[in-house]
C-alpha positions as CSV (number, residue, x, y, z in Angstrom):
1,M,-46.8,4.4,15.7
2,P,-45.1,1.0,15.4
3,E,-45.7,-1.1,12.3
4,R,-48.0,-4.1,12.6
5,P,-48.9,-7.0,10.4
6,S,-51.4,-5.9,7.7
7,L,-54.7,-7.4,7.1
8,T,-55.6,-8.4,3.5
9,P,-57.3,-5.6,1.6
10,L,-60.6,-7.5,1.6
11,V,-60.6,-7.9,5.4
12,E,-59.4,-4.4,6.0
13,S,-62.4,-3.1,4.0
14,L,-65.0,-5.0,6.0
15,P,-66.8,-3.5,9.1
16,A,-66.6,-5.4,12.4
17,T,-70.0,-7.1,12.0
18,V,-72.0,-9.3,14.3
19,P,-75.0,-10.8,12.5
20,F,-76.9,-11.2,15.7
21,V,-76.4,-9.5,19.0
22,G,-76.9,-12.4,21.5
23,P,-79.1,-12.2,24.5
24,E,-76.1,-12.6,26.8
25,T,-74.5,-9.5,25.3
26,Q,-77.8,-7.6,25.9
27,E,-78.0,-8.9,29.4
28,R,-74.5,-7.7,30.2
29,A,-75.3,-4.3,28.8
30,R,-78.6,-4.1,30.7
31,G,-77.2,-5.4,34.0
32,R,-79.9,-8.0,34.4
33,S,-81.2,-11.2,32.9
34,F,-84.2,-11.7,30.6
35,R,-87.2,-13.4,32.2
36,A,-88.4,-14.7,28.9
37,R,-85.9,-15.8,26.3
38,L,-88.0,-15.9,23.2
39,G,-85.8,-14.3,20.5
40,A,-83.1,-16.7,19.3
41,N,-85.3,-19.5,17.8
42,E,-83.9,-22.0,20.3
43,N,-85.8,-25.0,21.5
44,G,-86.8,-24.1,25.0
45,F,-88.4,-27.6,25.4
46,G,-84.8,-28.9,25.5
47,P,-83.1,-32.1,24.4
48,S,-84.4,-35.6,25.3
49,L,-83.5,-37.3,28.6
50,A,-81.6,-39.8,26.5
51,V,-79.4,-37.1,25.1
52,V,-78.7,-35.7,28.6
53,A,-77.7,-39.2,29.7
54,A,-75.5,-39.8,26.7
55,M,-73.7,-36.5,27.4
56,R,-73.1,-37.5,31.0
57,E,-71.7,-40.8,29.9
58,A,-69.5,-39.1,27.4
59,A,-68.2,-36.4,29.7
60,P,-65.2,-38.4,31.1
61,E,-64.0,-38.9,27.5
62,M,-63.7,-35.2,26.7
63,W,-59.9,-35.5,27.0
64,K,-60.1,-37.1,23.5
65,Y,-60.6,-35.2,20.2
66,G,-63.8,-36.0,18.4
67,D,-63.7,-38.5,15.5
68,P,-62.6,-36.4,12.5
69,E,-64.7,-38.5,10.2
70,N,-67.9,-38.3,12.4
71,H,-68.2,-41.9,11.5
72,D,-71.0,-43.1,13.9
73,L,-73.1,-40.0,13.4
74,K,-72.7,-40.1,9.7
75,L,-73.8,-43.7,9.5
76,A,-76.8,-43.1,11.7
77,L,-77.8,-40.1,9.5
78,S,-77.3,-42.3,6.5
79,A,-79.7,-44.9,7.8
80,H,-82.2,-42.2,9.0
81,L,-82.2,-40.4,5.6
82,R,-81.8,-43.6,3.5
83,L,-78.9,-42.0,1.7
84,G,-75.2,-43.1,1.4
85,P,-72.8,-41.7,3.9
86,Q,-70.9,-40.2,0.9
87,N,-73.9,-37.8,0.5
88,I,-73.6,-36.3,4.0
89,V,-71.1,-33.9,5.6
90,I,-71.3,-32.9,9.2
91,G,-70.2,-29.5,10.5
92,E,-70.4,-26.9,13.2
93,G,-74.0,-26.1,12.7
94,I,-75.5,-24.7,9.4
95,D,-73.6,-21.5,10.0
96,G,-70.3,-23.3,9.8
97,L,-71.3,-25.2,6.7
98,L,-72.5,-22.0,5.0
99,G,-69.1,-20.5,5.4
100,L,-67.4,-23.6,3.9
101,A,-69.8,-23.6,0.9
102,V,-69.1,-19.9,0.2
103,R,-65.4,-20.5,0.5
104,Q,-65.6,-23.3,-2.0
105,Y,-67.6,-21.6,-4.7
106,V,-67.3,-17.8,-4.4
107,R,-64.4,-15.8,-5.8
108,P,-64.0,-12.1,-5.2
109,G,-66.6,-10.3,-7.2
110,D,-68.8,-13.3,-7.9
111,A,-72.5,-12.7,-7.7
112,V,-74.4,-14.4,-4.9
113,V,-78.2,-14.2,-4.8
114,T,-80.4,-14.1,-1.7
115,S,-83.6,-12.5,-0.5
116,L,-83.5,-9.0,1.0
117,G,-84.0,-9.6,4.7
118,A,-83.2,-13.3,4.7
119,Y,-80.8,-15.0,7.2
120,P,-78.0,-12.5,7.6
121,T,-75.2,-14.9,8.6
122,F,-75.1,-16.1,5.1
123,N,-74.5,-12.5,3.9
124,Y,-71.7,-12.3,6.5
125,H,-69.9,-15.2,4.9
126,V,-70.4,-13.8,1.4
127,A,-68.8,-10.5,2.4
128,G,-66.0,-12.3,4.1
129,F,-64.9,-14.1,0.9
130,G,-65.4,-11.1,-1.4
131,G,-68.7,-12.1,-3.1
132,R,-71.1,-9.6,-4.5
133,L,-74.5,-9.9,-2.8
134,V,-77.5,-9.5,-5.0
135,T,-80.8,-9.2,-3.1
136,V,-84.4,-9.8,-4.2
137,P,-87.3,-8.4,-2.1
138,Y,-89.8,-10.7,-0.6
139,E,-93.1,-11.1,-2.4
140,G,-95.7,-10.6,0.3
141,D,-94.3,-12.5,3.3
142,R,-92.5,-15.3,1.3
143,E,-89.2,-15.4,-0.6
144,N,-89.8,-14.6,-4.2
145,L,-88.9,-17.7,-6.2
146,S,-89.4,-16.2,-9.6
147,G,-87.4,-13.1,-8.6
148,L,-84.5,-15.3,-7.2
149,L,-84.6,-17.3,-10.4
150,D,-84.4,-14.3,-12.6
151,A,-81.6,-12.8,-10.6
152,A,-79.6,-16.1,-10.8
153,W,-79.8,-16.1,-14.6
154,R,-79.2,-12.3,-15.0
155,E,-76.2,-12.2,-12.7
156,N,-74.7,-15.6,-13.6
157,A,-74.8,-16.3,-9.9
158,R,-72.4,-18.7,-8.3
159,L,-74.8,-19.4,-5.4
160,V,-78.4,-18.8,-4.5
161,Y,-79.5,-19.0,-0.9
162,L,-83.1,-20.0,0.0
163,S,-84.5,-21.1,3.3
164,N,-87.7,-23.2,3.4
165,P,-89.3,-22.8,5.8
166,D,-88.2,-19.2,6.0
167,N,-86.5,-17.1,8.6
168,P,-87.5,-14.4,9.6
169,M,-91.1,-14.7,8.4
170,G,-91.9,-18.3,9.2
171,S,-93.5,-18.8,5.7
172,W,-92.9,-21.7,3.4
173,W,-93.3,-23.0,-0.2
174,E,-94.7,-26.4,-1.0
175,A,-92.3,-29.0,-2.3
176,D,-93.5,-29.0,-5.8
177,E,-92.8,-25.2,-6.0
178,I,-89.3,-25.8,-4.7
179,E,-88.7,-28.6,-7.2
180,R,-89.8,-26.3,-10.1
181,F,-87.4,-23.7,-8.8
182,I,-84.5,-26.1,-8.7
183,A,-85.3,-27.4,-12.2
184,G,-85.2,-23.8,-13.5
185,L,-81.8,-22.8,-12.1
186,P,-78.7,-22.7,-14.3
187,E,-76.7,-25.9,-13.9
188,T,-73.7,-23.9,-12.9
189,T,-75.5,-22.1,-10.1
190,L,-75.4,-23.9,-6.7
191,L,-78.5,-23.7,-4.6
192,I,-78.1,-23.7,-0.8
193,L,-81.5,-24.9,0.5
194,D,-81.6,-24.2,4.2
195,E,-84.0,-26.6,5.9
196,A,-83.2,-25.7,9.5
197,Y,-86.9,-25.8,10.4
198,G,-87.7,-28.8,8.3
199,E,-88.9,-30.9,11.3
200,T,-91.5,-28.4,12.3
201,A,-92.8,-27.9,8.7
202,P,-95.7,-29.6,6.9
203,A,-94.4,-32.8,5.2
204,S,-95.7,-31.3,2.0
205,A,-93.1,-28.5,2.2
206,I,-90.0,-30.8,2.0
207,P,-89.0,-32.2,-1.4
208,P,-87.8,-35.8,-1.6
209,L,-84.1,-36.2,-1.0
210,E,-83.6,-38.0,-4.3
211,P,-82.6,-37.4,-7.0
212,L,-79.5,-35.7,-5.7
213,R,-78.5,-32.9,-8.0
214,P,-74.9,-31.6,-8.4
215,N,-76.0,-28.0,-8.0
216,V,-78.1,-28.4,-4.8
217,L,-76.9,-28.6,-1.2
218,R,-79.5,-29.1,1.5
219,M,-78.6,-28.0,5.0
220,R,-80.2,-29.3,8.3
221,T,-79.4,-28.9,12.0
222,F,-79.7,-30.4,15.5
223,S,-80.1,-26.9,16.9
224,K,-83.8,-26.4,16.4
225,A,-86.2,-29.3,16.9
226,Y,-83.6,-31.6,18.5
227,G,-82.7,-28.9,21.1
228,L,-79.0,-28.8,20.7
229,A,-78.2,-25.2,19.7
230,G,-75.5,-24.9,22.3
231,L,-73.5,-27.8,20.8
232,R,-73.4,-26.5,17.1
233,C,-74.0,-29.6,15.0
234,G,-75.5,-29.5,11.5
235,Y,-75.2,-31.4,8.3
236,A,-75.4,-30.9,4.5
237,I,-76.9,-33.4,2.1
238,G,-75.9,-33.5,-1.5
239,E,-74.4,-35.3,-4.5
240,A,-71.2,-37.2,-3.6
241,T,-68.7,-35.1,-5.5
242,A,-70.1,-31.9,-4.0
243,I,-70.1,-33.4,-0.5
244,G,-66.6,-34.8,-0.9
245,A,-65.3,-31.3,-1.7
246,F,-65.9,-30.2,1.9
247,D,-63.0,-32.5,2.9
248,K,-60.7,-30.0,1.2
249,V,-61.6,-27.1,3.4
250,R,-63.4,-28.3,6.5
251,N,-62.0,-28.3,10.0
252,H,-61.6,-32.1,10.4
253,F,-61.5,-31.8,14.2
254,G,-64.2,-29.2,14.4
255,M,-66.9,-31.4,15.8
256,T,-66.4,-32.1,19.5
257,R,-66.8,-35.6,20.9
258,M,-69.7,-34.3,23.1
259,A,-71.6,-32.9,20.1
260,Q,-71.2,-36.2,18.2
261,A,-72.5,-38.2,21.2
262,A,-75.4,-35.8,21.8
263,A,-76.5,-35.7,18.2
264,L,-76.3,-39.5,17.9
265,A,-78.5,-39.9,20.9
266,A,-80.9,-37.2,19.7
267,L,-81.3,-38.9,16.3
268,S,-82.1,-42.2,18.1
269,D,-84.9,-40.6,20.2
270,Q,-87.5,-39.9,17.5
271,A,-90.3,-40.2,20.1
272,H,-88.9,-37.1,21.8
273,L,-88.7,-35.3,18.5
274,R,-92.4,-36.0,17.8
275,W,-93.2,-34.7,21.3
276,V,-91.3,-31.5,20.6
277,V,-93.0,-31.0,17.3
278,E,-96.4,-31.3,19.1
279,Q,-95.3,-28.7,21.7
280,V,-94.1,-26.3,19.0
281,D,-97.4,-26.6,17.2
282,A,-99.4,-25.9,20.3
283,C,-97.2,-23.0,21.3
284,R,-97.4,-21.4,17.9
285,R,-101.2,-21.4,18.3
286,R,-100.9,-20.0,21.8
287,V,-98.6,-17.1,20.7
288,S,-100.9,-16.4,17.8
289,A,-103.9,-16.2,20.1
290,I,-102.0,-13.8,22.4
291,A,-101.1,-11.6,19.4
292,E,-104.7,-11.6,18.1
293,A,-106.1,-10.7,21.5
294,H,-104.0,-7.5,21.3
295,G,-105.2,-6.6,17.8
296,L,-102.0,-7.9,16.1
297,V,-101.8,-10.3,13.1
298,P,-99.7,-13.5,13.5
299,L,-98.4,-14.9,10.3
300,P,-98.8,-18.6,9.4
301,S,-95.7,-20.4,10.6
302,A,-93.9,-23.6,9.8
303,T,-91.0,-22.9,12.1
304,N,-90.4,-22.7,15.9
305,F,-91.4,-19.1,16.0
306,V,-94.3,-16.8,15.1
307,T,-93.8,-13.7,13.2
308,I,-96.3,-11.0,14.3
309,D,-97.4,-8.1,12.0
310,C,-97.6,-5.1,14.4
311,G,-99.9,-3.3,12.0
312,S,-97.6,-0.3,11.5
313,D,-94.1,0.4,10.3
314,G,-90.5,-0.5,11.3
315,S,-90.3,2.4,13.7
316,F,-93.3,1.2,15.7
317,A,-92.0,-2.4,15.7
318,S,-88.7,-1.1,17.0
319,R,-90.4,0.8,19.8
320,L,-92.4,-2.4,20.7
321,L,-89.2,-4.4,20.7
322,K,-87.5,-2.0,23.1
323,A,-90.6,-1.8,25.4
324,L,-90.6,-5.6,25.6
325,T,-86.8,-5.7,26.3
326,D,-87.2,-3.1,29.1
327,R,-89.7,-5.6,30.6
328,D,-87.1,-8.4,30.4
329,V,-88.7,-10.1,27.4
330,F,-86.2,-11.0,24.7
331,V,-87.7,-11.2,21.2
332,R,-86.4,-10.0,17.8
333,K,-87.7,-8.2,14.7
334,A,-87.2,-8.4,11.0
335,M,-84.9,-5.6,9.7
336,A,-85.5,-5.3,5.9
337,P,-88.0,-2.7,4.6
338,V,-91.6,-3.9,4.7
339,L,-90.6,-7.0,6.8
340,D,-89.5,-4.7,9.6
341,R,-93.1,-4.1,10.6
342,C,-93.0,-7.4,12.3
343,I,-91.6,-8.8,15.5
344,R,-90.6,-12.5,15.9
345,V,-91.4,-14.5,19.0
346,S,-89.9,-18.0,19.5
347,V,-92.0,-20.7,21.0
348,G,-91.0,-21.8,24.5
349,P,-92.0,-23.1,27.9
350,E,-95.4,-22.0,29.3
351,A,-93.8,-19.9,32.1
352,E,-92.0,-17.8,29.6
353,I,-94.9,-17.5,27.2
354,A,-97.0,-16.3,30.1
355,I,-94.5,-13.6,30.8
356,F,-94.8,-12.5,27.2
357,E,-98.6,-12.5,27.4
358,A,-98.5,-10.4,30.6
359,E,-96.0,-7.8,29.2
360,L,-97.3,-7.5,25.6
361,G,-100.2,-5.2,26.5
362,P,-98.1,-2.6,28.5
363,A,-95.4,-2.7,25.9
364,L,-97.9,-2.0,23.1
365,E,-99.3,0.9,25.1
366,R,-95.9,2.4,25.5
367,A,-95.0,1.9,21.8
368,R,-98.3,3.6,20.7
369,R,-97.4,6.6,22.9
370,G,-94.2,6.9,20.9
371,A,-92.1,6.3,24.0
């Protein structure tokens, strides 16, 4: 065998991991498309017409790189959030920003605390930079704040990851509980507070943006309520020095000109955002009613999906997931013990929800037969 360039020992030790198998990958493997795409927590109601118009107008300019400072979008976010532009960094979705945060703070062997079953892409980044993941089981169907806090102190953690509202359970903590959690953290532990679903949550769940603390980064996105998942645009909010450090490691030309134009137009159309939030709320109630009609238990949700307790164990939920997939309905399920009794159904257009409604009964019947 000829010699070849060697990977670093860390990368050589890692499995080839894909945090989520995309619906397109599944469609290629199945040889046919899904009729209902309800598994990726996308916003099937789509972006506003103003965004589509802005993208059309920007299209002839795609021969240019995007502004490396994201100047116009950062100023618009600054005005929207009533924060200084020095408190905002824009990146390729929350996923990209998570990777940059881990890169900045985690050395090989450093402890990083998260919940067992929480967003797996964060874990992927931790592994990629050699961090030591410490997981805390959920308490009921919510992330265990006291358990996370204890682990942060016990392990001298560099980072703690918490999503509020939560993925995959759709649950949330009220703002005062989050603020108490933040106040209880070691000053040398950085909290990554993922607020991807903040727009669809009760206002009471989102703490005030100020005061800004040196050990808190809050991450938000245009992928969910704004309907721009395909363009990968997110942002982190934090104290100026912590935000400024991103300039040392970020891809300065990572944000495309199209993504910047689309996000700027989306932020300007708050009327469309309010309409989407109304549609999400109505569809959560519709999905919950469908679940209840089949004897299942929908969990309260502050996100753009409904997590459904299937009333059994992970094996049964997996059979139900497969039965729905075979009926061309794409949903997902939680994977961690106890949480894995649930499937997760994203909200979406009425036509796709109707397909889910029609296919859930036959899928349940097949799952109960053990097929």
